[in-house]
VEXTI-461595 format. One record per residue (C-alpha): residue number from 1; x, y, z. Coordinates in steps of 0.05 Angstrom, whole numbers, plus 32768, in hexadecimal, padded with zeros to 4 digits. Example, Ala and Ser with C-alpha at 12.3 -4.5 7.8 and 13.67 -1.06 7.14 Angstrom:
<rec num="1" x="80F6" y="7FA6" z="809C"/>
<rec num="2" x="8111" y="7FEB" z="808F"/>
***
This chain:
<rec num="1" x="867D" y="89D6" z="8971"/>
<rec num="2" x="8647" y="89A0" z="8969"/>
<rec num="3" x="865C" y="895E" z="8949"/>
<rec num="4" x="8627" y="8966" z="8912"/>
<rec num="5" x="864A" y="89A5" z="88F9"/>
<rec num="6" x="868E" y="8983" z="88F9"/>
<rec num="7" x="8671" y="8949" z="88D1"/>
<rec num="8" x="8651" y="8979" z="88A0"/>
<rec num="9" x="8693" y="899C" z="8895"/>
<rec num="10" x="86B7" y="8959" z="888C"/>
<rec num="11" x="8682" y="8944" z="8859"/>
<rec num="12" x="868C" y="8985" z="8833"/>
<rec num="13" x="86D7" y="897D" z="8831"/>
<rec num="14" x="86D0" y="8934" z="8819"/>
<rec num="15" x="86A3" y="894C" z="87E0"/>
<rec num="16" x="86D4" y="8983" z="87CB"/>
<rec num="17" x="86E4" y="897F" z="8781"/>
<rec num="18" x="872D" y="897A" z="876E"/>
<rec num="19" x="8749" y="898D" z="872B"/>
<rec num="20" x="8773" y="895B" z="8704"/>
<rec num="21" x="87B6" y="8975" z="8720"/>
<rec num="22" x="879F" y="8971" z="8769"/>
<rec num="23" x="8781" y="892B" z="8761"/>
<rec num="24" x="87BE" y="8912" z="873B"/>
<rec num="25" x="87ED" y="892D" z="8770"/>
<rec num="26" x="87C6" y="8908" z="87A7"/>
<rec num="27" x="87CB" y="88C7" z="877F"/>
<rec num="28" x="8814" y="88D2" z="876B"/>
<rec num="29" x="8802" y="88D1" z="8721"/>
<rec num="30" x="880E" y="88FF" z="86E6"/>
<rec num="31" x="87D0" y="8927" z="86D3"/>
<rec num="32" x="87D1" y="8906" z="868E"/>
<rec num="33" x="87CA" y="88C2" z="86AF"/>
<rec num="34" x="878D" y="88D9" z="86D7"/>
<rec num="35" x="876F" y="88F7" z="8697"/>
<rec num="36" x="8778" y="88B3" z="8676"/>
<rec num="37" x="8759" y="888E" z="86B0"/>
<rec num="38" x="871D" y="88BD" z="86AF"/>
<rec num="39" x="8716" y="88B4" z="8664"/>
<rec num="40" x="8717" y="8868" z="866D"/>
<rec num="41" x="86E6" y="8870" z="86A8"/>
<rec num="42" x="8716" y="884D" z="86D7"/>
<rec num="43" x="870B" y="8885" z="870A"/>
<rec num="44" x="86CB" y="88AD" z="8714"/>
<rec num="45" x="86CE" y="88F6" z="86FE"/>
<rec num="46" x="86A1" y="8932" z="86FD"/>
<rec num="47" x="869E" y="8954" z="86BA"/>
<rec num="48" x="868F" y="899E" z="86BF"/>
<rec num="49" x="8673" y="89C7" z="8687"/>
<rec num="50" x="8682" y="8990" z="8655"/>
<rec num="51" x="86CE" y="8994" z="865C"/>
<rec num="52" x="86EF" y="899F" z="86A0"/>
<rec num="53" x="86FA" y="8961" z="86CA"/>
<rec num="54" x="86F6" y="8960" z="8715"/>
<rec num="55" x="86FE" y="8928" z="8748"/>
<rec num="56" x="86DD" y="8922" z="878C"/>
<rec num="57" x="870E" y="8921" z="87C5"/>
<rec num="58" x="86E7" y="88E7" z="87E4"/>
<rec num="59" x="86EE" y="88BF" z="87A3"/>
<rec num="60" x="8739" y="88CA" z="87A1"/>
<rec num="61" x="8741" y="88B6" z="87EA"/>
<rec num="62" x="8717" y="8878" z="87DF"/>
<rec num="63" x="8741" y="8865" z="87A3"/>
<rec num="64" x="877F" y="886A" z="87CE"/>
<rec num="65" x="8760" y="8843" z="8807"/>
<rec num="66" x="8747" y="880C" z="87D8"/>
<rec num="67" x="878C" y="8805" z="87B9"/>
<rec num="68" x="87AF" y="87F7" z="87FB"/>
<rec num="69" x="87CD" y="87B2" z="87FF"/>
<rec num="70" x="87D5" y="8790" z="8843"/>
<rec num="71" x="8819" y="877A" z="885B"/>
<rec num="72" x="8829" y="8730" z="8855"/>
<rec num="73" x="8849" y="8730" z="889A"/>
<rec num="74" x="8850" y="8760" z="88D3"/>
<rec num="75" x="888B" y="878F" z="88DA"/>
<rec num="76" x="889D" y="876E" z="891D"/>
<rec num="77" x="88B1" y="872C" z="88FB"/>
***
């Protein structure tokens, strides 16, 4: 399989839209917390048909990555 196709598939999976329950589970939050964050515009959301909220998988993964705190010292110490 050519690398371009694999990249295209990866891009498509990153842009997959998650419902509130799926996104909240990845973040370890209650769905109501994620609804509140979306309402406060603390996290980007896609609003479908004026009501349903969806979250891009890539956005949720970036939120997790950006929230990672480095260790103050190595585990070997």
